[in-house]
PDB file of N, CA, C and O in Angstrom:
ATOM      1  N   MET A   1      31.667  76.871  98.631  1.00  0.00           N
ATOM      2  CA  MET A   1      32.298  75.794  99.381  1.00  0.00           C
ATOM      3  C   MET A   1      33.374  76.435 100.266  1.00  0.00           C
ATOM      4  O   MET A   1      34.194  77.217  99.784  1.00  0.00           O
ATOM      5  N   ASN A   2      33.367  76.105 101.546  1.00  0.00           N
ATOM      6  CA  ASN A   2      34.350  76.742 102.422  1.00  0.00           C
ATOM      7  C   ASN A   2      35.714  76.053 102.329  1.00  0.00           C
ATOM      8  O   ASN A   2      35.849  74.959 101.781  1.00  0.00           O
ATOM      9  N   LYS A   3      36.705  76.726 102.879  1.00  0.00           N
ATOM     10  CA  LYS A   3      38.086  76.256 102.742  1.00  0.00           C
ATOM     11  C   LYS A   3      38.341  74.905 103.396  1.00  0.00           C
ATOM     12  O   LYS A   3      39.175  74.137 102.916  1.00  0.00           O
ATOM     13  N   ASP A   4      37.637  74.602 104.482  1.00  0.00           N
ATOM     14  CA  ASP A   4      37.811  73.302 105.136  1.00  0.00           C
ATOM     15  C   ASP A   4      37.306  72.177 104.238  1.00  0.00           C
ATOM     16  O   ASP A   4      37.919  71.112 104.158  1.00  0.00           O
ATOM     17  N   ILE A   5      36.190  72.421 103.567  1.00  0.00           N
ATOM     18  CA  ILE A   5      35.644  71.414 102.659  1.00  0.00           C
ATOM     19  C   ILE A   5      36.578  71.223 101.473  1.00  0.00           C
ATOM     20  O   ILE A   5      36.812  70.095 101.037  1.00  0.00           O
ATOM     21  N   ILE A   6      37.114  72.332 100.946  1.00  0.00           N
ATOM     22  CA  ILE A   6      38.045  72.240  99.823  1.00  0.00           C
ATOM     23  C   ILE A   6      39.264  71.422 100.215  1.00  0.00           C
ATOM     24  O   ILE A   6      39.689  70.548  99.460  1.00  0.00           O
ATOM     25  N   ALA A   7      39.824  71.688 101.368  1.00  0.00           N
ATOM     26  CA  ALA A   7      40.987  70.928 101.818  1.00  0.00           C
ATOM     27  C   ALA A   7      40.641  69.458 101.986  1.00  0.00           C
ATOM     28  O   ALA A   7      41.451  68.594 101.650  1.00  0.00           O
ATOM     29  N   GLY A   8      39.463  69.157 102.496  1.00  0.00           N
ATOM     30  CA  GLY A   8      39.052  67.773 102.711  1.00  0.00           C
ATOM     31  C   GLY A   8      38.802  67.011 101.429  1.00  0.00           C
ATOM     32  O   GLY A   8      39.004  65.798 101.378  1.00  0.00           O
ATOM     33  N   LYS A   9      38.364  67.706 100.394  1.00  0.00           N
ATOM     34  CA  LYS A   9      38.060  67.070  99.115  1.00  0.00           C
ATOM     35  C   LYS A   9      39.127  67.379  98.061  1.00  0.00           C
ATOM     36  O   LYS A   9      38.872  67.269  96.862  1.00  0.00           O
ATOM     37  N   TRP A  10      40.302  67.758  98.508  1.00  0.00           N
ATOM     38  CA  TRP A  10      41.336  68.233  97.598  1.00  0.00           C
ATOM     39  C   TRP A  10      41.667  67.231  96.491  1.00  0.00           C
ATOM     40  O   TRP A  10      41.887  67.635  95.349  1.00  0.00           O
ATOM     41  N   THR A  11      41.707  65.958  96.799  1.00  0.00           N
ATOM     42  CA  THR A  11      42.080  64.993  95.763  1.00  0.00           C
ATOM     43  C   THR A  11      41.075  65.000  94.621  1.00  0.00           C
ATOM     44  O   THR A  11      41.455  64.797  93.468  1.00  0.00           O
ATOM     45  N   GLN A  12      39.796  65.231  94.918  1.00  0.00           N
ATOM     46  CA  GLN A  12      38.792  65.291  93.861  1.00  0.00           C
ATOM     47  C   GLN A  12      38.849  66.623  93.118  1.00  0.00           C
ATOM     48  O   GLN A  12      38.649  66.664  91.904  1.00  0.00           O
ATOM     49  N   ILE A  13      39.117  67.696  93.826  1.00  0.00           N
ATOM     50  CA  ILE A  13      39.124  69.037  93.251  1.00  0.00           C
ATOM     51  C   ILE A  13      40.423  69.308  92.484  1.00  0.00           C
ATOM     52  O   ILE A  13      40.454  70.132  91.570  1.00  0.00           O
ATOM     53  N   LYS A  14      41.470  68.617  92.860  1.00  0.00           N
ATOM     54  CA  LYS A  14      42.800  68.844  92.281  1.00  0.00           C
ATOM     55  C   LYS A  14      42.782  68.780  90.752  1.00  0.00           C
ATOM     56  O   LYS A  14      43.439  69.589  90.096  1.00  0.00           O
ATOM     57  N   GLY A  15      42.052  67.847  90.185  1.00  0.00           N
ATOM     58  CA  GLY A  15      41.989  67.709  88.729  1.00  0.00           C
ATOM     59  C   GLY A  15      41.423  68.944  88.062  1.00  0.00           C
ATOM     60  O   GLY A  15      41.905  69.357  87.008  1.00  0.00           O
ATOM     61  N   LYS A  16      40.399  69.542  88.667  1.00  0.00           N
ATOM     62  CA  LYS A  16      39.815  70.768  88.122  1.00  0.00           C
ATOM     63  C   LYS A  16      40.815  71.920  88.199  1.00  0.00           C
ATOM     64  O   LYS A  16      40.920  72.726  87.275  1.00  0.00           O
ATOM     65  N   ALA A  17      41.542  71.987  89.301  1.00  0.00           N
ATOM     66  CA  ALA A  17      42.539  73.044  89.466  1.00  0.00           C
ATOM     67  C   ALA A  17      43.664  72.865  88.451  1.00  0.00           C
ATOM     68  O   ALA A  17      44.146  73.846  87.885  1.00  0.00           O
ATOM     69  N   GLN A  18      44.083  71.632  88.218  1.00  0.00           N
ATOM     70  CA  GLN A  18      45.136  71.375  87.242  1.00  0.00           C
ATOM     71  C   GLN A  18      44.683  71.756  85.838  1.00  0.00           C
ATOM     72  O   GLN A  18      45.479  72.262  85.046  1.00  0.00           O
ATOM     73  N   ALA A  19      43.416  71.520  85.525  1.00  0.00           N
ATOM     74  CA  ALA A  19      42.897  71.893  84.213  1.00  0.00           C
ATOM     75  C   ALA A  19      42.887  73.413  84.046  1.00  0.00           C
ATOM     76  O   ALA A  19      43.152  73.924  82.957  1.00  0.00           O
ATOM     77  N   LYS A  20      42.586  74.123  85.115  1.00  0.00           N
ATOM     78  CA  LYS A  20      42.519  75.586  85.060  1.00  0.00           C
ATOM     79  C   LYS A  20      43.903  76.215  84.984  1.00  0.00           C
ATOM     80  O   LYS A  20      44.123  77.146  84.209  1.00  0.00           O
ATOM     81  N   TRP A  21      44.828  75.714  85.782  1.00  0.00           N
ATOM     82  CA  TRP A  21      46.173  76.286  85.837  1.00  0.00           C
ATOM     83  C   TRP A  21      47.188  75.228  85.441  1.00  0.00           C
ATOM     84  O   TRP A  21      47.961  74.750  86.272  1.00  0.00           O
ATOM     85  N   GLY A  22      47.179  74.875  84.189  1.00  0.00           N
ATOM     86  CA  GLY A  22      48.000  73.786  83.674  1.00  0.00           C
ATOM     87  C   GLY A  22      49.496  73.988  83.770  1.00  0.00           C
ATOM     88  O   GLY A  22      50.258  73.025  83.681  1.00  0.00           O
ATOM     89  N   ASP A  23      49.930  75.235  83.953  1.00  0.00           N
ATOM     90  CA  ASP A  23      51.367  75.480  84.048  1.00  0.00           C
ATOM     91  C   ASP A  23      51.938  75.126  85.420  1.00  0.00           C
ATOM     92  O   ASP A  23      53.156  75.089  85.594  1.00  0.00           O
ATOM     93  N   LEU A  24      51.073  74.867  86.385  1.00  0.00           N
ATOM     94  CA  LEU A  24      51.551  74.458  87.707  1.00  0.00           C
ATOM     95  C   LEU A  24      51.772  72.948  87.705  1.00  0.00           C
ATOM     96  O   LEU A  24      51.029  72.206  87.062  1.00  0.00           O
ATOM     97  N   THR A  25      52.774  72.510  88.409  1.00  0.00           N
ATOM     98  CA  THR A  25      53.133  71.084  88.423  1.00  0.00           C
ATOM     99  C   THR A  25      52.280  70.301  89.412  1.00  0.00           C
ATOM    100  O   THR A  25      51.631  70.869  90.291  1.00  0.00           O
ATOM    101  N   ASP A  26      52.298  68.994  89.246  1.00  0.00           N
ATOM    102  CA  ASP A  26      51.605  68.111  90.195  1.00  0.00           C
ATOM    103  C   ASP A  26      52.120  68.333  91.609  1.00  0.00           C
ATOM    104  O   ASP A  26      51.352  68.297  92.571  1.00  0.00           O
ATOM    105  N   ASP A  27      53.422  68.563  91.729  1.00  0.00           N
ATOM    106  CA  ASP A  27      54.013  68.780  93.050  1.00  0.00           C
ATOM    107  C   ASP A  27      53.392  69.986  93.751  1.00  0.00           C
ATOM    108  O   ASP A  27      53.145  69.942  94.956  1.00  0.00           O
ATOM    109  N   VAL A  28      53.141  71.055  93.010  1.00  0.00           N
ATOM    110  CA  VAL A  28      52.531  72.248  93.600  1.00  0.00           C
ATOM    111  C   VAL A  28      51.159  71.890  94.165  1.00  0.00           C
ATOM    112  O   VAL A  28      50.826  72.271  95.287  1.00  0.00           O
ATOM    113  N   PHE A  29      50.367  71.158  93.385  1.00  0.00           N
ATOM    114  CA  PHE A  29      49.034  70.795  93.847  1.00  0.00           C
ATOM    115  C   PHE A  29      49.088  69.807  95.013  1.00  0.00           C
ATOM    116  O   PHE A  29      48.242  69.852  95.907  1.00  0.00           O
ATOM    117  N   ASP A  30      50.079  68.919  95.003  1.00  0.00           N
ATOM    118  CA  ASP A  30      50.225  67.977  96.114  1.00  0.00           C
ATOM    119  C   ASP A  30      50.566  68.707  97.405  1.00  0.00           C
ATOM    120  O   ASP A  30      50.037  68.376  98.466  1.00  0.00           O
ATOM    121  N   VAL A  31      51.441  69.691  97.321  1.00  0.00           N
ATOM    122  CA  VAL A  31      51.826  70.447  98.511  1.00  0.00           C
ATOM    123  C   VAL A  31      50.689  71.371  98.947  1.00  0.00           C
ATOM    124  O   VAL A  31      50.467  71.555 100.144  1.00  0.00           O
ATOM    125  N   ALA A  32      49.974  71.948  97.995  1.00  0.00           N
ATOM    126  CA  ALA A  32      48.907  72.911  98.312  1.00  0.00           C
ATOM    127  C   ALA A  32      47.834  72.284  99.197  1.00  0.00           C
ATOM    128  O   ALA A  32      47.406  72.900 100.174  1.00  0.00           O
ATOM    129  N   GLN A  33      47.396  71.077  98.872  1.00  0.00           N
ATOM    130  CA  GLN A  33      46.369  70.383  99.659  1.00  0.00           C
ATOM    131  C   GLN A  33      45.204  71.301 100.041  1.00  0.00           C
ATOM    132  O   GLN A  33      44.690  71.226 101.157  1.00  0.00           O
ATOM    133  N   GLY A  34      44.788  72.173  99.103  1.00  0.00           N
ATOM    134  CA  GLY A  34      43.654  73.051  99.349  1.00  0.00           C
ATOM    135  C   GLY A  34      43.993  74.356 100.042  1.00  0.00           C
ATOM    136  O   GLY A  34      43.088  75.129 100.358  1.00  0.00           O
ATOM    137  N   ASP A  35      45.266  74.627 100.290  1.00  0.00           N
ATOM    138  CA  ASP A  35      45.688  75.866 100.939  1.00  0.00           C
ATOM    139  C   ASP A  35      45.650  76.995  99.907  1.00  0.00           C
ATOM    140  O   ASP A  35      46.514  77.079  99.034  1.00  0.00           O
ATOM    141  N   SER A  36      44.638  77.862 100.017  1.00  0.00           N
ATOM    142  CA  SER A  36      44.441  78.911  99.012  1.00  0.00           C
ATOM    143  C   SER A  36      45.575  79.930  98.995  1.00  0.00           C
ATOM    144  O   SER A  36      45.919  80.439  97.929  1.00  0.00           O
ATOM    145  N   LYS A  37      46.155  80.236 100.134  1.00  0.00           N
ATOM    146  CA  LYS A  37      47.261  81.208 100.163  1.00  0.00           C
ATOM    147  C   LYS A  37      48.497  80.644  99.463  1.00  0.00           C
ATOM    148  O   LYS A  37      49.174  81.359  98.723  1.00  0.00           O
ATOM    149  N   TYR A  38      48.784  79.392  99.691  1.00  0.00           N
ATOM    150  CA  TYR A  38      49.918  78.750  99.032  1.00  0.00           C
ATOM    151  C   TYR A  38      49.690  78.713  97.519  1.00  0.00           C
ATOM    152  O   TYR A  38      50.588  79.026  96.738  1.00  0.00           O
ATOM    153  N   LEU A  39      48.485  78.330  97.122  1.00  0.00           N
ATOM    154  CA  LEU A  39      48.160  78.238  95.710  1.00  0.00           C
ATOM    155  C   LEU A  39      48.250  79.612  95.042  1.00  0.00           C
ATOM    156  O   LEU A  39      48.785  79.733  93.940  1.00  0.00           O
ATOM    157  N   ALA A  40      47.731  80.638  95.701  1.00  0.00           N
ATOM    158  CA  ALA A  40      47.813  81.991  95.158  1.00  0.00           C
ATOM    159  C   ALA A  40      49.273  82.422  95.010  1.00  0.00           C
ATOM    160  O   ALA A  40      49.632  83.069  94.026  1.00  0.00           O
ATOM    161  N   GLY A  41      50.103  82.070  95.973  1.00  0.00           N
ATOM    162  CA  GLY A  41      51.526  82.395  95.883  1.00  0.00           C
ATOM    163  C   GLY A  41      52.193  81.723  94.701  1.00  0.00           C
ATOM    164  O   GLY A  41      53.013  82.331  94.013  1.00  0.00           O
ATOM    165  N   LYS A  42      51.846  80.478  94.467  1.00  0.00           N
ATOM    166  CA  LYS A  42      52.414  79.756  93.324  1.00  0.00           C
ATOM    167  C   LYS A  42      51.905  80.316  92.003  1.00  0.00           C
ATOM    168  O   LYS A  42      52.643  80.340  91.017  1.00  0.00           O
ATOM    169  N   LEU A  43      50.647  80.768  91.969  1.00  0.00           N
ATOM    170  CA  LEU A  43      50.122  81.406  90.763  1.00  0.00           C
ATOM    171  C   LEU A  43      50.872  82.705  90.478  1.00  0.00           C
ATOM    172  O   LEU A  43      51.208  82.999  89.331  1.00  0.00           O
ATOM    173  N   GLN A  44      51.128  83.471  91.525  1.00  0.00           N
ATOM    174  CA  GLN A  44      51.912  84.703  91.388  1.00  0.00           C
ATOM    175  C   GLN A  44      53.277  84.394  90.793  1.00  0.00           C
ATOM    176  O   GLN A  44      53.723  85.031  89.838  1.00  0.00           O
ATOM    177  N   GLU A  45      53.915  83.417  91.375  1.00  0.00           N
ATOM    178  CA  GLU A  45      55.270  83.038  90.976  1.00  0.00           C
ATOM    179  C   GLU A  45      55.315  82.550  89.529  1.00  0.00           C
ATOM    180  O   GLU A  45      56.179  82.968  88.758  1.00  0.00           O
ATOM    181  N   ARG A  46      54.398  81.677  89.165  1.00  0.00           N
ATOM    182  CA  ARG A  46      54.434  81.047  87.844  1.00  0.00           C
ATOM    183  C   ARG A  46      53.941  81.953  86.732  1.00  0.00           C
ATOM    184  O   ARG A  46      54.531  82.000  85.653  1.00  0.00           O
ATOM    185  N   TYR A  47      52.839  82.686  86.999  1.00  0.00           N
ATOM    186  CA  TYR A  47      52.228  83.501  85.961  1.00  0.00           C
ATOM    187  C   TYR A  47      52.637  84.973  86.023  1.00  0.00           C
ATOM    188  O   TYR A  47      52.315  85.741  85.117  1.00  0.00           O
ATOM    189  N   GLY A  48      53.338  85.368  87.076  1.00  0.00           N
ATOM    190  CA  GLY A  48      53.784  86.748  87.204  1.00  0.00           C
ATOM    191  C   GLY A  48      52.657  87.719  87.534  1.00  0.00           C
ATOM    192  O   GLY A  48      52.744  88.910  87.233  1.00  0.00           O
ATOM    193  N   TRP A  49      51.600  87.205  88.153  1.00  0.00           N
ATOM    194  CA  TRP A  49      50.459  88.040  88.508  1.00  0.00           C
ATOM    195  C   TRP A  49      50.722  88.793  89.802  1.00  0.00           C
ATOM    196  O   TRP A  49      51.544  88.383  90.621  1.00  0.00           O
ATOM    197  N   GLU A  50      50.006  89.906  89.972  1.00  0.00           N
ATOM    198  CA  GLU A  50      50.000  90.617  91.249  1.00  0.00           C
ATOM    199  C   GLU A  50      49.277  89.747  92.274  1.00  0.00           C
ATOM    200  O   GLU A  50      48.473  88.886  91.915  1.00  0.00           O
ATOM    201  N   ARG A  51      49.570  89.979  93.548  1.00  0.00           N
ATOM    202  CA  ARG A  51      48.960  89.194  94.623  1.00  0.00           C
ATOM    203  C   ARG A  51      47.437  89.236  94.555  1.00  0.00           C
ATOM    204  O   ARG A  51      46.777  88.210  94.717  1.00  0.00           O
ATOM    205  N   GLU A  52      46.877  90.431  94.314  1.00  0.00           N
ATOM    206  CA  GLU A  52      45.425  90.579  94.267  1.00  0.00           C
ATOM    207  C   GLU A  52      44.808  89.729  93.162  1.00  0.00           C
ATOM    208  O   GLU A  52      43.761  89.113  93.361  1.00  0.00           O
ATOM    209  N   ARG A  53      45.457  89.696  91.995  1.00  0.00           N
ATOM    210  CA  ARG A  53      44.906  88.901  90.896  1.00  0.00           C
ATOM    211  C   ARG A  53      44.971  87.409  91.222  1.00  0.00           C
ATOM    212  O   ARG A  53      44.016  86.674  90.970  1.00  0.00           O
ATOM    213  N   ALA A  54      46.088  86.969  91.778  1.00  0.00           N
ATOM    214  CA  ALA A  54      46.236  85.556  92.113  1.00  0.00           C
ATOM    215  C   ALA A  54      45.181  85.139  93.148  1.00  0.00           C
ATOM    216  O   ALA A  54      44.570  84.078  93.026  1.00  0.00           O
ATOM    217  N   GLU A  55      44.978  85.975  94.155  1.00  0.00           N
ATOM    218  CA  GLU A  55      43.974  85.664  95.173  1.00  0.00           C
ATOM    219  C   GLU A  55      42.570  85.657  94.573  1.00  0.00           C
ATOM    220  O   GLU A  55      41.742  84.826  94.947  1.00  0.00           O
ATOM    221  N   LYS A  56      42.296  86.577  93.645  1.00  0.00           N
ATOM    222  CA  LYS A  56      40.991  86.618  92.976  1.00  0.00           C
ATOM    223  C   LYS A  56      40.782  85.366  92.136  1.00  0.00           C
ATOM    224  O   LYS A  56      39.684  84.811  92.118  1.00  0.00           O
ATOM    225  N   GLU A  57      41.821  84.914  91.439  1.00  0.00           N
ATOM    226  CA  GLU A  57      41.724  83.689  90.644  1.00  0.00           C
ATOM    227  C   GLU A  57      41.340  82.500  91.532  1.00  0.00           C
ATOM    228  O   GLU A  57      40.485  81.692  91.169  1.00  0.00           O
ATOM    229  N   VAL A  58      41.978  82.406  92.688  1.00  0.00           N
ATOM    230  CA  VAL A  58      41.690  81.298  93.607  1.00  0.00           C
ATOM    231  C   VAL A  58      40.274  81.424  94.156  1.00  0.00           C
ATOM    232  O   VAL A  58      39.553  80.430  94.232  1.00  0.00           O
ATOM    233  N   ARG A  59      39.863  82.640  94.542  1.00  0.00           N
ATOM    234  CA  ARG A  59      38.491  82.853  95.035  1.00  0.00           C
ATOM    235  C   ARG A  59      37.466  82.492  93.965  1.00  0.00           C
ATOM    236  O   ARG A  59      36.473  81.821  94.246  1.00  0.00           O
ATOM    237  N   ASP A  60      37.716  82.944  92.732  1.00  0.00           N
ATOM    238  CA  ASP A  60      36.789  82.635  91.634  1.00  0.00           C
ATOM    239  C   ASP A  60      36.708  81.127  91.408  1.00  0.00           C
ATOM    240  O   ASP A  60      35.630  80.592  91.149  1.00  0.00           O
ATOM    241  N   PHE A  61      37.831  80.456  91.506  1.00  0.00           N
ATOM    242  CA  PHE A  61      37.850  79.002  91.365  1.00  0.00           C
ATOM    243  C   PHE A  61      37.041  78.343  92.480  1.00  0.00           C
ATOM    244  O   PHE A  61      36.255  77.429  92.230  1.00  0.00           O
ATOM    245  N   GLU A  62      37.239  78.811  93.707  1.00  0.00           N
ATOM    246  CA  GLU A  62      36.491  78.267  94.836  1.00  0.00           C
ATOM    247  C   GLU A  62      35.000  78.455  94.634  1.00  0.00           C
ATOM    248  O   GLU A  62      34.209  77.577  94.979  1.00  0.00           O
ATOM    249  N   ASN A  63      34.607  79.601  94.073  1.00  0.00           N
ATOM    250  CA  ASN A  63      33.180  79.887  93.843  1.00  0.00           C
ATOM    251  C   ASN A  63      32.577  78.979  92.780  1.00  0.00           C
ATOM    252  O   ASN A  63      31.375  78.716  92.810  1.00  0.00           O
ATOM    253  N   THR A  64      33.380  78.499  91.849  1.00  0.00           N
ATOM    254  CA  THR A  64      32.853  77.599  90.818  1.00  0.00           C
ATOM    255  C   THR A  64      32.573  76.209  91.397  1.00  0.00           C
ATOM    256  O   THR A  64      31.877  75.409  90.772  1.00  0.00           O
ATOM    257  N   LEU A  65      33.101  75.922  92.565  1.00  0.00           N
ATOM    258  CA  LEU A  65      32.916  74.609  93.188  1.00  0.00           C
ATOM    259  C   LEU A  65      31.596  74.503  93.935  1.00  0.00           C
ATOM    260  O   LEU A  65      31.198  73.406  94.327  1.00  0.00           O
ATOM    261  N   ASN A  66      30.920  75.608  94.136  1.00  0.00           N
ATOM    262  CA  ASN A  66      29.640  75.609  94.884  1.00  0.00           C
ATOM    263  C   ASN A  66      28.549  74.940  94.107  1.00  0.00           C
ATOM    264  O   ASN A  66      27.417  74.853  94.583  1.00  0.00           O
TER     265      ASN A  66
END
């Protein structure tokens, strides 16, 4: 699923993302609105991951939506 589709369907996908990364707040997901770079940054911040790992987590999540 491409990034434009993810952003367009964010309200439906948001629940799956919240289940995967439960330590992130609703506010983070509301602001993210499907923005993978923003989400990866918040994952880095919250979980203390390296940038590469956070970006991989988001990519892997996007791939599960296909």
